[in-house]
N, CA, C and O atoms as a GROMACS GRO file, in nm:
protein
  264
    1MET      N    1  17.281  18.950  12.951
    1MET     CA    2  17.264  18.812  12.880
    1MET      C    3  17.401  18.787  12.816
    1MET      O    4  17.457  18.863  12.737
    2ASN      N    5  17.446  18.675  12.857
    2ASN     CA    6  17.587  18.639  12.804
    2ASN      C    7  17.580  18.543  12.678
    2ASN      O    8  17.469  18.504  12.640
    3VAL      N    9  17.683  18.507  12.620
    3VAL     CA   10  17.688  18.443  12.492
    3VAL      C   11  17.630  18.305  12.516
    3VAL      O   12  17.564  18.255  12.424
    4LYS      N   13  17.647  18.240  12.625
    4LYS     CA   14  17.590  18.115  12.647
    4LYS      C   15  17.440  18.105  12.645
    4LYS      O   16  17.376  18.019  12.584
    5ASP      N   17  17.386  18.209  12.722
    5ASP     CA   18  17.239  18.209  12.722
    5ASP      C   19  17.180  18.252  12.594
    5ASP      O   20  17.068  18.210  12.563
    6PHE      N   21  17.247  18.336  12.512
    6PHE     CA   22  17.216  18.375  12.378
    6PHE      C   23  17.201  18.255  12.291
    6PHE      O   24  17.097  18.238  12.228
    7TRP      N   25  17.306  18.168  12.286
    7TRP     CA   26  17.318  18.050  12.222
    7TRP      C   27  17.209  17.953  12.242
    7TRP      O   28  17.145  17.900  12.151
    8ASN      N   29  17.192  17.933  12.381
    8ASN     CA   30  17.082  17.843  12.428
    8ASN      C   31  16.945  17.888  12.383
    8ASN      O   32  16.861  17.804  12.349
    9ASN      N   33  16.917  18.021  12.381
    9ASN     CA   34  16.774  18.067  12.342
    9ASN      C   35  16.760  18.064  12.199
    9ASN      O   36  16.650  18.038  12.152
   10TYR      N   37  16.868  18.090  12.115
   10TYR     CA   38  16.844  18.107  11.970
   10TYR      C   39  16.926  18.024  11.878
   10TYR      O   40  16.945  18.062  11.763
   11LYS      N   41  16.980  17.903  11.927
   11LYS     CA   42  17.057  17.813  11.858
   11LYS      C   43  16.985  17.759  11.730
   11LYS      O   44  17.044  17.744  11.624
   12GLY      N   45  16.849  17.732  11.750
   12GLY     CA   46  16.784  17.678  11.629
   12GLY      C   47  16.780  17.782  11.511
   12GLY      O   48  16.800  17.749  11.395
   13ALA      N   49  16.752  17.911  11.550
   13ALA     CA   50  16.746  18.015  11.453
   13ALA      C   51  16.883  18.039  11.388
   13ALA      O   52  16.892  18.063  11.268
   14ILE      N   53  16.985  18.032  11.467
   14ILE     CA   54  17.126  18.050  11.416
   14ILE      C   55  17.164  17.940  11.321
   14ILE      O   56  17.224  17.968  11.218
   15ILE      N   57  17.134  17.825  11.349
   15ILE     CA   58  17.168  17.707  11.274
   15ILE      C   59  17.089  17.718  11.141
   15ILE      O   60  17.142  17.698  11.032
   16GLY      N   61  16.956  17.753  11.157
   16GLY     CA   62  16.873  17.763  11.026
   16GLY      C   63  16.939  17.863  10.942
   16GLY      O   64  16.959  17.840  10.823
   17ILE      N   65  16.976  17.978  11.001
   17ILE     CA   66  17.031  18.096  10.914
   17ILE      C   67  17.155  18.046  10.840
   17ILE      O   68  17.176  18.072  10.721
   18VAL      N   69  17.238  17.972  10.919
   18VAL     CA   70  17.368  17.919  10.852
   18VAL      C   71  17.333  17.829  10.745
   18VAL      O   72  17.391  17.843  10.637
   19VAL      N   73  17.242  17.736  10.760
   19VAL     CA   74  17.198  17.632  10.654
   19VAL      C   75  17.142  17.706  10.530
   19VAL      O   76  17.176  17.677  10.415
   20ALA      N   77  17.054  17.805  10.562
   20ALA     CA   78  16.998  17.878  10.451
   20ALA      C   79  17.100  17.948  10.374
   20ALA      O   80  17.092  17.947  10.251
   21ILE      N   81  17.198  18.011  10.436
   21ILE     CA   82  17.305  18.090  10.363
   21ILE      C   83  17.381  17.985  10.288
   21ILE      O   84  17.412  18.010  10.172
   22LEU      N   85  17.413  17.876  10.339
   22LEU     CA   86  17.485  17.775  10.269
   22LEU      C   87  17.411  17.712  10.139
   22LEU      O   88  17.474  17.680  10.038
   23ILE      N   89  17.292  17.699  10.151
   23ILE     CA   90  17.203  17.660  10.044
   23ILE      C   91  17.200  17.759   9.936
   23ILE      O   92  17.211  17.726   9.818
   24LEU      N   93  17.184  17.896   9.980
   24LEU     CA   94  17.176  17.982   9.870
   24LEU      C   95  17.316  18.007   9.809
   24LEU      O   96  17.322  18.032   9.689
   25VAL      N   97  17.427  18.002   9.882
   25VAL     CA   98  17.555  18.028   9.821
   25VAL      C   99  17.598  17.920   9.736
   25VAL      O  100  17.666  17.950   9.638
   26THR      N  101  17.566  17.793   9.759
   26THR     CA  102  17.606  17.683   9.686
   26THR      C  103  17.496  17.655   9.572
   26THR      O  104  17.520  17.567   9.490
   27ARG      N  105  17.393  17.717   9.565
   27ARG     CA  106  17.295  17.711   9.460
   27ARG      C  107  17.218  17.571   9.476
   27ARG      O  108  17.169  17.510   9.381
   28LEU      N  109  17.214  17.529   9.603
   28LEU     CA  110  17.140  17.388   9.611
   28LEU      C  111  17.000  17.395   9.612
   28LEU      O  112  16.930  17.295   9.606
   29HIS      N  113  16.946  17.537   9.622
   29HIS     CA  114  16.800  17.550   9.628
   29HIS      C  115  16.729  17.492   9.501
   29HIS      O  116  16.620  17.436   9.504
   30ASP      N  117  16.810  17.513   9.384
   30ASP     CA  118  16.755  17.449   9.257
   30ASP      C  119  16.736  17.307   9.267
   30ASP      O  120  16.632  17.258   9.224
   31LEU      N  121  16.829  17.233   9.322
   31LEU     CA  122  16.818  17.093   9.344
   31LEU      C  123  16.716  17.049   9.434
   31LEU      O  124  16.647  16.950   9.409
   32ILE      N  125  16.705  17.120   9.542
   32ILE     CA  126  16.604  17.098   9.646
   32ILE      C  127  16.465  17.113   9.584
   32ILE      O  128  16.377  17.030   9.603
   33LEU      N  129  16.448  17.224   9.507
   33LEU     CA  130  16.317  17.251   9.452
   33LEU      C  131  16.274  17.140   9.355
   33LEU      O  132  16.156  17.105   9.345
   34ALA      N  133  16.384  17.079   9.277
   34ALA     CA  134  16.354  16.981   9.177
   34ALA      C  135  16.319  16.846   9.260
   34ALA      O  136  16.227  16.775   9.221
   35VAL      N  137  16.382  16.818   9.354
   35VAL     CA  138  16.354  16.699   9.433
   35VAL      C  139  16.213  16.709   9.498
   35VAL      O  140  16.146  16.607   9.512
   36VAL      N  141  16.172  16.820   9.536
   36VAL     CA  142  16.044  16.853   9.601
   36VAL      C  143  15.934  16.830   9.497
   36VAL      O  144  15.833  16.767   9.528
   37VAL      N  145  15.954  16.882   9.369
   37VAL     CA  146  15.856  16.866   9.257
   37VAL      C  147  15.845  16.710   9.224
   37VAL      O  148  15.736  16.657   9.205
   38ILE      N  149  15.955  16.646   9.220
   38ILE     CA  150  15.960  16.494   9.195
   38ILE      C  151  15.890  16.420   9.295
   38ILE      O  152  15.817  16.327   9.259
   39VAL      N  153  15.904  16.454   9.433
   39VAL     CA  154  15.835  16.384   9.537
   39VAL      C  155  15.681  16.411   9.521
   39VAL      O  156  15.600  16.318   9.527
   40ILE      N  157  15.646  16.531   9.504
   40ILE     CA  158  15.500  16.565   9.494
   40ILE      C  159  15.434  16.495   9.377
   40ILE      O  160  15.321  16.448   9.384
   41GLY      N  161  15.518  16.491   9.258
   41GLY     CA  162  15.462  16.418   9.145
   41GLY      C  163  15.443  16.275   9.179
   41GLY      O  164  15.338  16.221   9.145
   42ALA      N  165  15.540  16.206   9.245
   42ALA     CA  166  15.529  16.077   9.279
   42ALA      C  167  15.406  16.039   9.363
   42ALA      O  168  15.334  15.943   9.335
   43PHE      N  169  15.387  16.121   9.470
   43PHE     CA  170  15.266  16.110   9.559
   43PHE      C  171  15.134  16.123   9.484
   43PHE      O  172  15.041  16.044   9.503
   44LEU      N  173  15.128  16.226   9.396
   44LEU     CA  174  15.015  16.251   9.324
   44LEU      C  175  14.979  16.140   9.207
   44LEU      O  176  14.863  16.108   9.182
   45GLY      N  177  15.085  16.090   9.145
   45GLY     CA  178  15.066  15.975   9.072
   45GLY      C  179  15.029  15.850   9.138
   45GLY      O  180  14.955  15.771   9.081
   46ASN      N  181  15.077  15.828   9.255
   46ASN     CA  182  15.041  15.706   9.337
   46ASN      C  183  14.888  15.732   9.376
   46ASN      O  184  14.805  15.644   9.355
   47TYR      N  185  14.854  15.846   9.427
   47TYR     CA  186  14.715  15.874   9.474
   47TYR      C  187  14.612  15.839   9.350
   47TYR      O  188  14.508  15.774   9.368
   48VAL      N  189  14.653  15.890   9.223
   48VAL     CA  190  14.558  15.871   9.113
   48VAL      C  191  14.544  15.727   9.083
   48VAL      O  192  14.435  15.676   9.058
   49GLN      N  193  14.659  15.660   9.086
   49GLN     CA  194  14.653  15.512   9.065
   49GLN      C  195  14.573  15.442   9.155
   49GLN      O  196  14.496  15.357   9.112
   50GLN      N  197  14.583  15.471   9.298
   50GLN     CA  198  14.509  15.394   9.395
   50GLN      C  199  14.370  15.434   9.393
   50GLN      O  200  14.293  15.352   9.442
   51ASN      N  201  14.317  15.549   9.346
   51ASN     CA  202  14.191  15.592   9.355
   51ASN      C  203  14.136  15.637   9.207
   51ASN      O  204  14.087  15.749   9.189
   52LYS      N  205  14.148  15.549   9.111
   52LYS     CA  206  14.130  15.581   8.981
   52LYS      C  207  13.975  15.617   8.961
   52LYS      O  208  13.945  15.713   8.890
   53GLU      N  209  13.884  15.545   9.019
   53GLU     CA  210  13.741  15.578   8.989
   53GLU      C  211  13.704  15.710   9.061
   53GLU      O  212  13.639  15.796   9.002
   54GLU      N  213  13.746  15.728   9.188
   54GLU     CA  214  13.720  15.855   9.256
   54GLU      C  215  13.779  15.979   9.183
   54GLU      O  216  13.712  16.081   9.168
   55VAL      N  217  13.901  15.969   9.141
   55VAL     CA  218  13.957  16.072   9.076
   55VAL      C  219  13.884  16.096   8.933
   55VAL      O  220  13.859  16.209   8.893
   56LYS      N  221  13.854  15.982   8.862
   56LYS     CA  222  13.771  16.013   8.726
   56LYS      C  223  13.641  16.067   8.760
   56LYS      O  224  13.591  16.144   8.678
   57ALA      N  225  13.577  16.040   8.866
   57ALA     CA  226  13.447  16.105   8.893
   57ALA      C  227  13.470  16.248   8.933
   57ALA      O  228  13.393  16.332   8.886
   58LYS      N  229  13.557  16.282   9.007
   58LYS     CA  230  13.592  16.427   9.053
   58LYS      C  231  13.630  16.505   8.924
   58LYS      O  232  13.577  16.615   8.906
   59LEU      N  233  13.711  16.462   8.842
   59LEU     CA  234  13.761  16.511   8.723
   59LEU      C  235  13.639  16.539   8.630
   59LEU      O  236  13.626  16.651   8.580
   60LYS      N  237  13.550  16.439   8.606
   60LYS     CA  238  13.425  16.458   8.524
   60LYS      C  239  13.339  16.569   8.578
   60LYS      O  240  13.288  16.651   8.502
   61ALA      N  241  13.320  16.574   8.712
   61ALA     CA  242  13.239  16.675   8.772
   61ALA      C  243  13.292  16.806   8.754
   61ALA      O  244  13.214  16.900   8.733
   62PHE      N  245  13.428  16.826   8.760
   62PHE     CA  246  13.504  16.953   8.740
   62PHE      C  247  13.481  16.995   8.600
   62PHE      O  248  13.443  17.109   8.575
   63ILE      N  249  13.504  16.904   8.502
   63ILE     CA  250  13.493  16.938   8.352
   63ILE      C  251  13.342  16.983   8.340
   63ILE      O  252  13.317  17.088   8.281
   64ASP      N  253  13.259  16.921   8.386
   64ASP     CA  254  13.113  16.951   8.357
   64ASP      C  255  13.077  17.077   8.414
   64ASP      O  256  12.989  17.140   8.355
   65LYS      N  257  13.129  17.127   8.518
   65LYS     CA  258  13.113  17.265   8.570
   65LYS      C  259  13.154  17.377   8.479
   65LYS      O  260  13.097  17.485   8.467
   66MET      N  261  13.264  17.334   8.413
   66MET     CA  262  13.319  17.437   8.322
   66MET      C  263  13.227  17.447   8.195
   66MET      O  264  13.254  17.526   8.105
   0.00000   0.00000   0.00000
């Protein structure tokens, strides 16, 4: 197996490893985690706003179980 075949077979993994190393070295993982939490919060807030009655009923049922 020569270098070209190795690169063609594993280029996605190699690029992923390099990106992961760069993220860890530059401490961007903290920023990425914060952005992910913000996006999840936005989707959750939008879902609750769009389905108020359904969420209220599910929450009431959950509290009644406790």
